C-alpha positions, 0 to 999 in steps of 0.5 A: 960790719959797716953800713954797706955790709949791714945793707947787704946782710939785710937784703939777704935776710929778706927784709923789706926796703921800706923797714929801714933807713941807713944813713948814706947807704939806704935812704927810701924814697918817698920817705915811709910813715915809719921805720928803724934807722941807723945814722950819725948821733947829732951830738957830733961826738962820733958816735952812732944811734939806731931808733924808730922814725914815726910820724915825722919824728926821730925816736933814739933807741940806742946810742953806740960808740961806733959804727960796728956796733950800731949796725949790729944792733939794727940787724938785731932789730930787724932780723 
């Protein structure tokens, strides 16, 4: 599953748009005060991270070696 397929799965599951952010695919505006997210890891190693955004700060929960693994993790968190 890639990020676009994840977005489609979350829509099909009825997950509200403001509960999550998927880098490059779903970036709700205005920015909600808190949400779960999926983005490329900031370490530049090609990894991905999932986490929670709260009060203006990103808090990584888990790092993943692939987009597929990160998408599966965010789907489990939200459904």
